[in-house]
Z-matrix of the N, CA and C atoms (Angstrom, degrees):
N
C 1 1.419
C 2 1.498 1 110.70
N 3 1.312 2 123.52 1 -75.81
C 4 1.466 3 125.79 2 176.79
C 5 1.507 4 105.98 3 -117.01
N 6 1.260 5 116.66 4 145.81
C 7 1.452 6 118.46 5 173.49
C 8 1.547 7 110.31 6 -82.03
N 9 1.281 8 117.95 7 170.81
C 10 1.466 9 120.69 8 -172.35
C 11 1.549 10 116.79 9 -59.42
N 12 1.354 11 113.09 10 -38.47
C 13 1.492 12 116.46 11 177.82
C 14 1.413 13 111.51 12 -66.82
N 15 1.375 14 118.02 13 -39.12
C 16 1.491 15 120.87 14 179.51
C 17 1.456 16 110.46 15 -64.26
N 18 1.355 17 116.71 16 -38.13
C 19 1.472 18 118.69 17 178.21
C 20 1.508 19 112.49 18 -65.32
N 21 1.353 20 116.87 19 -37.58
C 22 1.463 21 117.94 20 177.57
C 23 1.490 22 110.86 21 -66.34
N 24 1.379 23 122.19 22 -44.63
C 25 1.401 24 122.08 23 178.71
C 26 1.512 25 111.35 24 -65.08
N 27 1.300 26 121.33 25 -36.33
C 28 1.486 27 123.27 26 178.44
C 29 1.506 28 108.80 27 -63.16
N 30 1.324 29 117.73 28 -48.95
C 31 1.491 30 118.30 29 178.74
C 32 1.467 31 110.35 30 -64.64
N 33 1.248 32 120.63 31 -40.13
C 34 1.451 33 119.89 32 176.44
C 35 1.491 34 114.46 33 -56.81
N 36 1.317 35 115.16 34 -52.55
C 37 1.475 36 117.87 35 -177.21
C 38 1.563 37 113.39 36 -69.22
N 39 1.317 38 115.98 37 -29.64
C 40 1.542 39 117.63 38 174.14
C 41 1.509 40 109.83 39 -68.37
N 42 1.348 41 114.17 40 -37.03
C 43 1.477 42 117.17 41 178.29
C 44 1.500 43 113.38 42 -69.13
N 45 1.316 44 117.32 43 -35.61
C 46 1.408 45 120.44 44 177.62
C 47 1.612 46 112.11 45 -66.39
N 48 1.328 47 111.07 46 -43.86
C 49 1.459 48 120.24 47 179.36
C 50 1.572 49 108.37 48 -58.14
N 51 1.357 50 115.95 49 -43.65
C 52 1.404 51 123.31 50 -178.43
C 53 1.507 52 109.57 51 -67.16
N 54 1.358 53 117.59 52 -38.24
C 55 1.458 54 123.08 53 177.14
C 56 1.456 55 112.02 54 -63.76
N 57 1.317 56 119.28 55 -42.59
C 58 1.464 57 123.31 56 176.92
C 59 1.523 58 111.10 57 -68.15
N 60 1.321 59 116.58 58 -36.20
C 61 1.505 60 117.20 59 175.42
C 62 1.526 61 112.17 60 -62.85
N 63 1.328 62 116.03 61 -38.62
C 64 1.423 63 119.99 62 -179.36
C 65 1.588 64 109.92 63 -64.89
N 66 1.270 65 116.00 64 -30.43
C 67 1.478 66 119.72 65 179.65
C 68 1.579 67 109.43 66 -66.64
N 69 1.289 68 114.99 67 -36.83
C 70 1.461 69 119.67 68 -175.83
C 71 1.546 70 113.73 69 -92.98
N 72 1.364 71 114.53 70 -35.39
C 73 1.453 72 119.96 71 -179.32
C 74 1.477 73 108.64 72 -126.62
N 75 1.350 74 120.10 73 90.69
C 76 1.483 75 120.13 74 -174.47
C 77 1.471 76 111.07 75 -78.54
N 78 1.390 77 115.08 76 79.29
C 79 1.435 78 121.40 77 177.02
C 80 1.438 79 111.24 78 -100.31
N 81 1.358 80 121.14 79 144.67
C 82 1.490 81 122.46 80 -174.05
C 83 1.522 82 111.82 81 -61.01
N 84 1.294 83 117.46 82 -40.78
C 85 1.463 84 117.97 83 -177.88
C 86 1.511 85 115.18 84 -68.08
N 87 1.402 86 116.06 85 -24.01
C 88 1.468 87 119.19 86 177.25
C 89 1.532 88 109.06 87 -73.99
N 90 1.386 89 120.09 88 -31.95
C 91 1.458 90 119.30 89 176.51
C 92 1.552 91 108.03 90 -64.58
N 93 1.307 92 115.26 91 -43.76
C 94 1.516 93 117.31 92 -179.93
C 95 1.494 94 112.18 93 -62.56
N 96 1.356 95 115.39 94 -43.98
C 97 1.451 96 120.70 95 178.23
C 98 1.540 97 114.14 96 -60.03
N 99 1.333 98 113.73 97 -43.99
C 100 1.521 99 117.99 98 175.44
C 101 1.457 100 112.46 99 -62.90
N 102 1.331 101 119.48 100 -44.47
C 103 1.462 102 120.36 101 173.67
C 104 1.473 103 115.34 102 -57.72
N 105 1.283 104 118.45 103 -43.67
C 106 1.416 105 124.05 104 -179.69
C 107 1.544 106 111.30 105 -66.02
N 108 1.361 107 116.56 106 -45.22
C 109 1.491 108 118.21 107 179.11
C 110 1.526 109 110.46 108 -65.62
N 111 1.343 110 120.24 109 -42.27
C 112 1.464 111 119.90 110 176.68
C 113 1.521 112 113.80 111 -65.50
N 114 1.341 113 116.55 112 -34.06
C 115 1.446 114 117.91 113 178.12
C 116 1.559 115 110.79 114 -70.87
N 117 1.327 116 116.47 115 -41.39
C 118 1.481 117 117.19 116 177.91
C 119 1.596 118 109.36 117 -66.55
N 120 1.337 119 116.86 118 -35.67
C 121 1.465 120 119.50 119 174.85
C 122 1.526 121 111.02 120 -58.61
N 123 1.314 122 112.42 121 -49.61
C 124 1.484 123 118.97 122 -174.43
C 125 1.539 124 110.86 123 -64.44
N 126 1.352 125 114.28 124 -44.44
C 127 1.470 126 116.86 125 179.37
C 128 1.542 127 114.05 126 -65.15
N 129 1.319 128 114.50 127 -40.03
C 130 1.499 129 117.83 128 176.93
C 131 1.490 130 112.99 129 -66.31
N 132 1.331 131 116.78 130 -32.79
C 133 1.458 132 122.74 131 176.27
C 134 1.577 133 111.19 132 -67.32
N 135 1.292 134 112.15 133 -44.87
C 136 1.482 135 116.04 134 -178.70
C 137 1.523 136 109.71 135 -69.24
N 138 1.337 137 119.08 136 -38.45
C 139 1.480 138 125.57 137 179.85
C 140 1.580 139 105.88 138 -62.39
N 141 1.320 140 115.92 139 -46.44
C 142 1.502 141 119.75 140 -175.10
C 143 1.548 142 107.22 141 -66.97
N 144 1.290 143 119.05 142 -33.26
C 145 1.463 144 121.98 143 -179.57
C 146 1.521 145 106.83 144 -67.73
N 147 1.318 146 117.22 145 -50.49
C 148 1.441 147 119.50 146 -176.22
C 149 1.574 148 110.63 147 -62.63
N 150 1.379 149 114.54 148 -40.20
C 151 1.428 150 119.74 149 -179.60
C 152 1.588 151 107.96 150 -63.01
N 153 1.303 152 119.57 151 -37.50
C 154 1.442 153 124.98 152 -179.80
C 155 1.533 154 108.49 153 -66.11
N 156 1.300 155 116.14 154 -44.87
C 157 1.507 156 119.52 155 -178.83
C 158 1.542 157 110.27 156 -64.14
N 159 1.320 158 117.32 157 -37.61
C 160 1.464 159 121.09 158 -178.76
C 161 1.483 160 111.65 159 -78.74
N 162 1.351 161 118.45 160 -52.98
C 163 1.446 162 118.32 161 -170.90
C 164 1.530 163 116.59 162 -119.65
N 165 1.373 164 116.74 163 9.79
C 166 1.449 165 122.46 164 178.71
C 167 1.528 166 111.66 165 57.90
N 168 1.290 167 118.16 166 32.89
C 169 1.457 168 124.92 167 173.24
C 170 1.506 169 106.88 168 -132.91
N 171 1.404 170 122.76 169 140.74
C 172 1.439 171 124.60 170 -3.60
C 173 1.537 172 110.60 171 -79.76
N 174 1.289 173 112.89 172 148.11
C 175 1.547 174 119.69 173 -172.07
C 176 1.497 175 110.62 174 -79.47
N 177 1.395 176 118.13 175 -12.41
C 178 1.502 177 120.14 176 178.04
C 179 1.525 178 110.87 177 -103.72
N 180 1.305 179 118.19 178 30.83
C 181 1.510 180 120.14 179 179.08
C 182 1.485 181 112.08 180 -65.98
N 183 1.370 182 119.16 181 -24.22
C 184 1.434 183 118.38 182 179.66
C 185 1.488 184 113.60 183 -61.11
N 186 1.282 185 118.07 184 -17.99
C 187 1.469 186 121.21 185 -176.80
C 188 1.520 187 112.61 186 -62.99
N 189 1.339 188 118.82 187 -26.74
C 190 1.479 189 120.46 188 -178.16
C 191 1.513 190 110.75 189 -79.08
N 192 1.354 191 117.91 190 -2.33
C 193 1.427 192 119.47 191 177.52
C 194 1.506 193 112.27 192 -64.77
N 195 1.299 194 119.73 193 -18.56
C 196 1.463 195 126.92 194 177.62
C 197 1.515 196 108.78 195 -64.73
N 198 1.336 197 119.33 196 -31.65
C 199 1.423 198 121.17 197 -178.73
C 200 1.497 199 115.08 198 -60.14
N 201 1.331 200 113.49 199 -34.45
C 202 1.517 201 117.48 200 174.82
C 203 1.517 202 113.10 201 -62.11
N 204 1.314 203 116.45 202 -27.49
C 205 1.412 204 121.72 203 -179.80
C 206 1.513 205 110.97 204 -64.95
N 207 1.274 206 118.03 205 -37.86
C 208 1.512 207 122.08 206 178.30
C 209 1.554 208 110.14 207 -61.98
N 210 1.270 209 117.61 208 -39.58
C 211 1.468 210 120.18 209 178.67
C 212 1.521 211 110.95 210 -72.19
N 213 1.342 212 115.13 211 -34.42
C 214 1.501 213 118.27 212 -177.80
C 215 1.460 214 113.66 213 -67.48
N 216 1.342 215 117.63 214 -47.16
C 217 1.431 216 122.98 215 179.82
C 218 1.526 217 119.31 216 -84.77
N 219 1.364 218 115.75 217 -4.64
C 220 1.429 219 120.83 218 174.88
C 221 1.485 220 114.20 219 74.41
N 222 1.338 221 121.18 220 32.68
C 223 1.416 222 123.35 221 -179.58
C 224 1.540 223 111.71 222 -72.73
N 225 1.238 224 116.07 223 -27.26
C 226 1.495 225 122.32 224 -178.13
C 227 1.473 226 109.77 225 -107.77
N 228 1.340 227 121.16 226 124.10
C 229 1.433 228 121.59 227 -177.78
C 230 1.449 229 115.13 228 -56.01
N 231 1.282 230 122.63 229 132.65
C 232 1.438 231 128.75 230 179.60
C 233 1.545 232 115.26 231 61.25
N 234 1.318 233 119.36 232 5.86
C 235 1.384 234 119.97 233 -174.85
C 236 1.563 235 109.06 234 -72.11
N 237 1.375 236 117.19 235 -43.02
C 238 1.486 237 117.64 236 -175.56
C 239 1.551 238 109.13 237 -69.62
N 240 1.320 239 118.11 238 -26.18
C 241 1.444 240 117.27 239 -179.33
C 242 1.554 241 113.57 240 -79.42
N 243 1.291 242 115.53 241 -46.06
C 244 1.472 243 121.40 242 -175.86
C 245 1.543 244 112.36 243 -80.27
N 246 1.226 245 117.64 244 -27.23
C 247 1.535 246 118.31 245 -178.62
C 248 1.483 247 109.33 246 -124.73
N 249 1.302 248 117.91 247 54.65
C 250 1.480 249 122.65 248 175.39
C 251 1.511 250 114.29 249 -55.28
N 252 1.279 251 116.33 250 -27.87
C 253 1.497 252 116.81 251 -177.68
C 254 1.492 253 112.94 252 -66.87
N 255 1.337 254 119.46 253 -15.73
C 256 1.400 255 121.88 254 179.87
C 257 1.507 256 114.57 255 -65.86
N 258 1.352 257 116.15 256 -13.42
C 259 1.482 258 117.87 257 174.06
C 260 1.555 259 108.91 258 -64.26
N 261 1.300 260 117.08 259 -17.86
C 262 1.476 261 119.42 260 175.41
C 263 1.543 262 110.53 261 -65.28
N 264 1.275 263 118.38 262 -19.99
C 265 1.465 264 119.81 263 179.34
C 266 1.503 265 114.06 264 -61.14
N 267 1.322 266 113.97 265 -24.08
C 268 1.431 267 115.27 266 176.58
C 269 1.490 268 114.72 267 -62.77
N 270 1.371 269 115.29 268 -19.37
C 271 1.485 270 121.39 269 176.28
C 272 1.518 271 111.24 270 -64.97
N 273 1.356 272 114.93 271 -27.01
C 274 1.474 273 116.45 272 176.90
C 275 1.476 274 114.46 273 -66.46
N 276 1.285 275 117.72 274 -24.06
C 277 1.514 276 117.56 275 172.11
C 278 1.528 277 111.50 276 -59.41
N 279 1.268 278 118.50 277 -28.41
C 280 1.459 279 125.02 278 -179.46
C 281 1.524 280 111.14 279 -76.03
N 282 1.397 281 116.13 280 -21.12
C 283 1.420 282 120.00 281 178.45
C 284 1.540 283 114.35 282 -71.31
N 285 1.349 284 115.22 283 -30.39
C 286 1.421 285 122.30 284 -177.45
C 287 1.555 286 107.86 285 -55.42
N 288 1.337 287 115.73 286 134.41
C 289 1.509 288 118.13 287 -178.56
C 290 1.469 289 106.79 288 -90.48
């Protein structure tokens, strides 16, 4: 259906949309949805990283390094504060052969 990198991007953008909705509509279920989406995104990213270290797959993992750029330049509200660990995604640029 989708490859691993597409799944990471889809979860990331769904979580960002959910985060922006929480800012405008502070409903309790949106907080839970945002937490679940970011948790799934983080777990999939860690799993993909470990899989790459072990088996060198997926070979296009470096493409998610761009996500760290969003946190760096502050394009997403509160993203750089709450998810400071995403600066580690710049390390994925070093993975590219």
